[in-house]
C-alpha positions, 0 to 999 in steps of 0.5 A: 580220919579222912572223909572216906573213913568218916563215911564208912564209920557213919554207915557202920553206926547207921547199919547197926541201928538198922540191924537192930530196929529194921532187920527183924530176924536179921538184926545186925545184918546191915553191919555185916553188909558193910564188912564183907563184900559180895564176892567174899560172901559168895565164896563163903556160901559156896564153901559152906554148901560144899563142906556142910553139914549145916545148909548142905542138904539139897533137893530136886530143884525147880523154879516158879515165876511170880506175877511180876516175872521174878524167878523164884527158886525152890527145892522138893524132897520127894518120898518114894511111893509107899513110904508116905502117909499122905493118903488114906490107907498109907503106912510108913516104910515098914507098912503096906504099899499103896495099891493102884486101882486100874484106871484110877490115878493115885491121890497126890501126897501131902506136901509140906511147904516151908517159908523162911524169914527175912534175910534168911533162905531155905537152908535155915530149915536144916534141922527140920529138913533132915528130920523129915526126909523120907517121911513126907514130901516137902518143898523149901523155897527162897523168898524173892531177893533171897537165897537162890531166887532172883532179885524182885523184878518190881524192885529193879529199875527207875520205877522200883517199888518196895516189897509188900507182904501181899506180894510175898503171899502171891509169890507163895501161891506161884511156888505152890502152883509150880511145886505142888499143884495138886493134893493136900498142903501143910504150910509152915512159916517162920517170921516173915514166912509166917506173914507170907502164909497169912498174906496167901490166906488173905488173897486166896482163901479158897486155896486154904479152904480146899487144900490146906490141912495144917498150918504152923506159925513159928516166931511170927506176927499178925501185925503191930510190929511198929510197937516192938522195942527189940529190948531197947528203951522205947524213947530211943527206938522211936527216935531211930524209927523216925529217921530210919526210912530216910537212912535206909533209902540213903544206904540203899542208894549207896549199896556198893560203897556200903558193901566196901565198908570197914571189916572192923565192925565184924565182931560187933556184927556177930555179937548183935546177930547172936543177941537178936537170933538166940537166947541160949548161952550154949548155942553151938558156935558152928550153928551161930556162925551158920546163922551169921552166914545166912544173915550176911547174904542179904545186901543192904539195898534188899534190906531197904526194900523190905523194911516198909513191909513190916511196919505196914503188915496187918493180917489178923483178919486173915487168920480166921481162914485157919480156924477149922484147920489143925494149927501150931503156933510156936515161939521162943520165950525170949524172942526180941524180934517178934516177941512171944506175945505176938504168937499168943495174939495169934493163938487168941485168934486161933483158939484150937491151935497148939500154942508152944512157947519154948523156954530160953528160945530166941528168934531163930528158935528153929536153929536154937532148939530144933528138937522142940520145933521138930517134935511139935511139927511132927505131932502136927503132921501126924494129926493131919495124916501126913506121916504115920504115928509110929514114925521116928522123926528124931531130933537130928542134932542139938545146938548145945555146945559139947559138954554142956 
């Protein structure tokens, strides 16, 4: 094999290690970075958006600007007045409409803000979005350098710095200011998105106190991610961790070369992604491929920029901000990325929260068992008065293969 071939093979192997150890929800994503070029991924993304159904739901677009100038993309699913329970005295679609008193502004509705995980984008909430449409105002946004949001401004140029979870918390604040400046809020975060919510609380406790009426942490962690073994032998994981930062910097600096890597590892990548995303053996292949396409949309240099944030993440001290707020803490029982024990630790700090461990669930439990996630989320929204109790939220699909 020539030198170029050796390089591509080496980066493929390194990418596999990065995917397993560093990519969190995107386990295996580094391999995919090396097997599918940006242009091909862009065409696949457009085809997926056009054909659906997964990831095809769209709302009213908007843009917020982070404190470093990064443009953040979000979409809002609005509700027709009279069809929301976001204020006192509001019934559902079959109930009475609000009566606006002369000279008095109607109260702002409850807005549910969804924050996605690493190497994903807002489309990962497909099932929950489908279920909640028309019932409550919702906002979905793409984290910096993900989806339709711009590349992090602070991560570009000669003075580029790695992303921090605190920065993501400030990004969420910018999205809230732009998309939901008034009214009650329910915050929902999966994986890195849950960490983002914690960072928001850490830096803006007054926002939590004054406006947040409910919170849901899904498959996330408040810290100690450096202790996660990803289902691998501890000795091997520690050995990889010792060299991983340098490998990531190297691969990030050679992003274009890595992007042109061999396609031969595509099948390996799909297997790794499935192992670290799902626990069930009967996940619909279309859902599995949808997850792959979400994960493969993140370039290796973005993976490199975010990696240090997870080992440094520690937001346990921020969680008491949610003590007096209805909370849901949910995880897949067999999550290899943010183990369910991390959700149990969050539950220990929020003793009044509903703690749900979904049997046979992996890291992408929101796609794998959407009916379980949506059911508990709907219950939270009923408890905080965001949707009327009689509402039929529905499961909006199962990820099981036909005939199972």
